Each structure stands twice: as C-alpha cells, then as structure tokens.
N, C-alpha and C positions, 0 to 999 in steps of 0.2 A: 619666620616664627609660627609657631600653630598657634591656631586659635580654635578654641573648644564650644561648641555649639550645645546648650543644654535648654530643657525646656522649660519654660517659666514657672510652670508650679506643676510637677508631676501626680501629686494627689488630686489637681483635679481631672487629670485625665483617669486616674484610677477612678474617681467617683464617677464619671461620665460612663465609663466602661459599665462601672457595676450596673447602672439605671440601665442602662440598653442591656444587658445582660437580662435580667429581672425582668424587662420588657419582653423578651425570646422565648419565657419559659411558657409551657402551655397554657394557652387560653380556656381548654376544654375544663370545664367544671372547676375552676379554679377555687371555689366555694367546698371542696368536697373532703378538703383538708391535706394542703400540704404540708410536708413534716408529720407525721404522724396525725394526729387529732387537733394540731394548731391552725387555722387557717390565717396568711399570711397576708401583709398589703401587697398590691401589685408594684408598686415602689417603695422601699424601706424607707420607715420615717426619718433615720436617723442622716440618711443622705440627700432627702429632701428637704430636711430641716437645715443641712450645712450649705446646700447651692439657694433657698430661699434670704438665710440673714446674710450671705456674700453680697446679695444681688437687689439695690434699692430700689429700682424697678418693679422688681418682680414683687417683693416682698408688700409695695404700696399696692399693686395692682391688686393683691389678693386681698388686701386691708379694704380700698377703696370699694371692690366689688362686692365683700362681705356686707359693709354699711350700705350700700345701695339697694340690696337685696332683704335686709332683714331689720334695719335700724328706720321703720318707716310709720305709721299709720296700719292699725290692724282693723279691718272693719267687719263684723260677723253678723252675718244676716240668714236667718232660719224661717223657713217655707209655714214653719208649724207654730213658728211665733212663740219658741221657746225664750227663758229667760237666759240672756247672755252676760249678766252682770259679772259670776264666779269666773266662767269662761276668758271674759275680756281684763279683769283682775289678775288672775294666773298667769297672763302671756303677758302682761304688761310689765310684771315684777321678773318674768322670765327673758325678757327680751335683750338685752345686754348679754346673758351667760349666752344664749343661742346663737348671736351675733359672734362670739368665740369662735364658739363650735364650727360654725360654717365658716371663719376664716380657716381654721384646720381640716373641714372639707376641701375647700378652695388649693388649701396646701398640699395635702397628705394623702388626701385620696377618701377622708372620712372624719368624721368629727361625735363626737356624743357629749351626753349632759345626765346627770343621776336626776333620778325624780325624788326632789327631799319633800317630808311631811312633816304638819306640825304634831304635838305631843298627842292632840286627840284622833290623829291618821288622818285628816284632811290633807288634802293636795295643798304645798307652800310654793315650790317652784324649781325652775331647774337650775342645776350649777354645772359648770363645763368640766368635763374631765379631759387632762390633757393626753392627746390623743398618744404620745410615744408612751405611754404607761398601759397602754390596751392592748388588748390583742383578744380573736374569739377563736371558742374551743368549739370542735364538736363531738355531742356525747351521746352514745345509742342508749339505747334501751327496749325491752321488751314489752309490747303491747297487750292486751288481753286475748288477742288470736295468737300469742307467740310468733308475731311478725317482728323483726327488726326494725324500732324507728330511731330519727336522730331529733337530739333537742342542741339551740345553741345557745353559749351563754357569752358573754364579756368577763373577762377576767383584767383587773386591775393589779397593776404590781407597784406596790410600796414597799421601796426597800426588800425587808425578807418577808412582806407581808403581801398575799395576794388575794384581793377580794372577787367571791363570784358573784356577777350580776346577771338578774334578767333580761331580755329586750322588749319593750314595751309593744312590740310590731308581734311577738309571737304570744300565743297561748301557751301556758304551763299546767303540770298536775299539781295539785295542793301541794305536795309536798317542798316545792318550790318556791309557796307563797310569799314564805318569809324573807324570800331573797331580795336584797335592795335592787332598785329598777332603773333602767339605763333606755333612755331616748338617743337610736344609735342613727347617723346620719351618714349614707354612702350606699351603696350598690346601685347597678347598671346594668349595660350591656355585657359586662366580662365576668365579676360577681356579683353574688346578691350583697354583699358588704361594703365591697371596697369600688372607689372608681379611680379611672387614671385622670390626673391631674391634667390640668390643659394646657400648662407650662410644658410638658414632656416633650411636645413637637418642637419646642424650640431649644434644648437642650444643649447642641452646639453653641448659638449665637449665646447661650445664659453664661456657658462655661468662657466663653471666650470674651465676654464682658470684664467678669470675674478678674482671670489673668490680666487686660488690658489693665485696670486696675492698682494689682497689685502690682506690677510693672514700674507702674508712674510710683506708687508708696516706694518701691527698692530702689529706684533711681536719686529719688528725693534722701532716702535716709540715708545712703552712701556719701551722700555729698560730693561726688563727682560727676560734674558735668561740662565736661570737656566740649566747646567747639570743635578746636584743631590742636595736630602737632606741627609744631614747627623744628624741622627735623635739621642739624647743621653734621655735617661730614667733615671730621678732622682728621691728623696723623696717625698711624698704625698703632692698633693694639698691640699690648703686651698679653703674656703669658699669665701676669697676677692681674689683669683687668678682666671685669665682669663679661658675662657673657653679653650679646644685645637682647636676647631675650630677660633675662634677668635686670639690665639698665631699663630697659621700656616699663617693666612689671614693677621695679621701685620709685620711678619718677612718677608711674599715673598713680601711684598709690599717695604718694606726698603732694599730686597737684590739687589747686584749688580749682576755683572757675574760670573760663576764659579760655585761653591760648597756651598749651604747655610746650615749656622749650626742651626740647632734647636732643642732648648732645651725643653723638655717636663716632668711634674712631675708626679710621678709613684703614685697609690693609695696604694700599701704595705709600712707598715713601714721598714720591713726588705728586700728588695732587692736589689741584684748586680747591679752594674752600665752596661747599656746595651746601646752598639751602633750600631747602624743600618745606613748602606749606602744605599739609594734610589734612582737607575738612575732615572730621568724624562725628558731626550734627547728624543724627539721624533725618534721611532724605526722605523717608517714607512717614512722616509726620500726618500728611496729609490724608494718607492711605488709612492710618490708625484710628484718626478723628471720625472718618467716614465711616470704618468700620464700627466704632463704639455707638453712633447714630442709629447703624443697622440693627444691631444688636438690641438696642432700647425697641427702636419699632416692632421687631418680632415679637418681645414679649408682649407690647399692647396688642401684637394682632392677635394672640393666644389668647385672649380676654374680652376682645371686641372692645377695648377702652378707648374714649378719646383723646390724643395727646394733652386737650384745656382741662382733663376731670384730673388730671394730676399737676394741674396749674404749672403748665408749661403752653406757654403764648407766643410760638415763634412764627405764626400765620397772620400776613398783612390783610385785612379785611376792608372794602370800601366801607362809605357809612351806611350806604343801604343794603351791606350784604347782608343774608338771614344764613349763610353757612353754618356759620357755629350751630343756630337752633335747630338746623336740619339734622348734624351731625347727632346731636342730642338726642331729638325725635327717634331717630335710629338705635342711639344706644338705649332708651326706655324699654324699646320693642326688645331687646335682647335682656334688659333687665325683668320684664314681666314674665318674659321664658325661663328665667332663671330661679324666680321666685315658685313654679310651680313645685315642683319636688317636694320643697318645706312646707307652702301651703297645704299637699297631700298628707304630709305628715304630723301638721298638726291639726287636720282633719280625721285622721285616724284616731289620734292620742284623744281628741275631745269627746269623741264617739265614744271609745273605750273609758275612759275614768270619770267623764262628767254627764254621759248619756245625751250629751249634746249633738244634733244630726245637723246644725246648721254648716255651711260652709264659709271660710276665712278669705278675704281678698285683701292682702297687703298692696298697699297703694306704695306705687312707682313716687318717688321723689322729682320734684318739679328742680328743672336746672334752669337757673334764670329768675328776674324779678317777678316773683308770683304775682303781686299784684298790678303790674303794668300787663301781664298776660291776661290778666282776670277782665280788667278795665277794655282793653282790645278786644275779648270775646264780646262786652256788653254791645260795646258800640259796633261792634260787626252784626249781633244779632239785630239791634236797631235799624243800620243801614240797609237789613235784606228785608225788613219789613215784619218781623218775627216778635220784636216786643215793642209796644206802644211806646208814645213819648212817657207818660206816666212812670212804665214798669223801669225804663232806662233811666229816668232820673232817681226812682227808690235807690235801684241797684247801684247806682253809683254815690249817690249820696252817702254813705258809708265809709268810703277810701277818703272823702273829703268833708267832714263833721263841720268844718268853718266857712266853707263856702254855701250861700244861700243860691240852691238850683230850683225852691218850689215854686210852682204855678199852682191855682187853685184848681181843685179837682173840677169845678164845674166848667172851667175853659175845655170847648169840646176837642181843642189839640191833645188835650191829656190822655184822650181815648182813642186818639188815632194813630194809624201806622205808617209810617213813611219806608220809601224805598229811594236811599242815595239823597235822603233831605227832602223828595218830592211826597206829595201827600199820595197814598196809596188812591188811585179811583179817580183822582181828576185829570180833565182834557187838555188843561195848559200846562207847556213844559215849555222851560226857558229856552231861550234860542244857544245853541253853542258858540262856543268863542275857542278862541287861542290858548287861552287861561283855562277852559271847561270845556273839553270836547263833548263831553257826552250833555252837556245844560244842566248839570246835577248836584244838588251841593253834598259834597263828601265829607263824612263826622268822622276826622281821624283822629281830633284829640280833646281835650279838656276843653281845651280853647273853644275849638269850635261848636261843641256843645252849646257850652255858655252863648257865645253868639248869635248860636242857631235860635236858640231860647229867648233871647234879647227880639233880635229882630223881628222873633214872629209873636 
C-alpha cells in the first residue's frame, strides 16, 4: 500500500520563503525608492501580520515589550526651567496611541501616528495610524539653484482614497504646510524609514510552532485518533472483493478512537488464522513537545524577554533565591535601551512643536512588590549609616500609618547614624556569637526596626 506524505501547511512554507526572499534584497540604500518612488518595508506587512497573529507567544512578546517601553511615567526636565505643562498634558493624552504604534513598530518594523489639532490650531494629541494602510513615497523637486532635491511623504490608503501626509522629522516648503502631519517610528541601520523586526531571526521556529498547532487542530477536527490496528488474515479474496488499499481506507474513515479492527483476506486457501496488532500512535510525541518548547524559547530570545514576564512560572526557586529579581534587573536594562529611540523622537517633536528644549525620561516599570523594594532600600541605607534613625522612621512611617514608630526629636538617638545597628564612632562592639558572627544587629524587617527602637 502506498503512503503519501505532504507538508503540514504549504502556505507557511510560501510565507517563510517570501520573507526570506525579501531579506535577500539589496540592503544598499533601500530608502532610495524600490518599485519606482515607493519605499517598501523590508518585510511585507501582510506576511508579518499573518505570522504574528498565528503565534501566541510572538504576539504577546510584541505587546508586552511595547507596554514596558511606552506605558510608563514620563518625566520632563529642562535646564532652562521651561514650563512643561503643555508638553506633559499632550503626551499623557497621546501615550496609549503611541503604544499602539510601537506595537506595530516591533511587529512590522515601523509604526505611525497622526498629529491631530484643535479647532484653534493648537496640538490636541496623537492618533495611531494602521501600518498596513501606509507607505512612504519619495518625490523630487528642483531647488532655487536648479538642483534636484527629494522630499518624503507618508501616504495612507483608505479604500479608493489616498491621503498625503508630511513627516514630523522633516522640514517642508510652505506649499506643504496644509498637509496633515505624521509622527513616523522606524528607521535604522538598513533604511531611513524601516527596521528589521526582531522576530525575523527566529522565523524557522515561528513557522514550525504554527505548523505544530495546526497539526494538533487537524487531528482533533478529523476525530480519528486510533492508537493501533488489529489485523486479521482470513481466507482468499475473490475478484468482487475490494482491494487491500480500499479496505484499509474505508475502515480507517469509519473507525472511532482506541483500537481499530481490520479484516483482510488471504491469498492462500489453507492458511491458519493470523492476528497482528500494529501500533500507530505517534512515537515522536516527546520530540514534538520538545520542539514546541524550543520554538517558544527562541521567540523569547529575540526580544530578550524573561519567561516569567509572560506569566510562565515553570522554574522552581528556593525560598531565599533572588534569581527572578536578577533576571528582571537585566530585563530592565534592555527596556531602558529600547526606550532611547522613542525618547529621541519625543524630544525632537517637543523641540519643533512646543519649542521645548528639555529632555524626556520614560521610567522603567518596576517588576515586583514596589512597596517592599522601597522599604528594603530604606533599611539598607540605615544599616549602612547613610540614613539617621530619624530619617529612617520618617521614611518608613508613610507605609505603616497605623503603626506608631515615633520617638521624640529631642532624643539623641533620633539624629544618630548606625552601622548594622551599632552607633557609629562607639568603641564597644558586642562580642560575636554563633547566632551573630559579626556581633552587629541586622535590621532586615519592620519587626527588627520596631524591636530595636523599643530596646534602645
């Protein structure tokens, strides 16, 4: 009997090949206008979209990294003491729209927002523009010296309507001032307008994971999950009987779950009854499961994303382990670096539209119990003699308003500094013991602090 093997999903192979082919295009001056004067994305948007929304982890990594980079507190600081009220208000209203554009930046290699205005012409807020409706066009003109110069515009295609927009990063002549404005996110080592998405380096694993999920869905939908075949050999076949292939095919279609019983007729008249069990359950299930985990891990590597950030907590840690904290500290450095190009875009925008020369600092999210981290920091400063006892009590009191930690400010202890519980500058240090090898008092918790205050 002939068995035919086919690809699980030929469309995935085509998509992967098309993306790989687009990456092979000449990387020399991609922004000079491939296909006439239209500047195309490095990876076609429709192909990127197909893969992103077919792979759960990929879509989630893009969404979470965008959240961690953009949806935080924005702090504006100016050396000239400029008023940042309008700037702060504008970006507070625009933050979520910018977040949506940054999602497309990480997914497609670029994103964009329209700059909207109030009826009086003042800036209102940013509004995200779907990346799949956009393209960049290069247009030439002659300057006052007769030399050819180039201008770049964003075009948004909405049905039959095409809207021409100027980019906030460029200067334009007066005849273009009535055009709507577009804040464009994208541009790097290869192109002035587009980035290569991080996930491209893992395209083989991404398509493999999608294929595995479709294989599972196909098996469930077909409803045929036989674990084995019971083959019975019986007396000869006649010409009217069906062929072996037809018999197997018919009975496989009618079988349910568990063991399928299949009867085949022998070609010899005198033949003992022969019964064989043929297991057909997939023996490579462990391999496929391992492959799926490898595919997921590869996507996380592309974005330097910890598994626990995706709410995947499959690592057992000891009670005193700080592994997760260390991982998040490293990830925070990654997030801080990712914020730099967006901070630069915001600074350039503010300088052009608000005449504000200050700098923005997008805060990095705190991963963990913020209150506990802040209290531990305060106690660390006290233990190392940086905070006085009074400063420590005042700093901790706001976290525990119902707990009376106060001591009179006239008490000499209030203004003293301590090192690991010992007054700085004293000659007598308690003798070390097995319980306390250093002989010093460690203030590690609120309970320790309260006990120390009561004792002294």
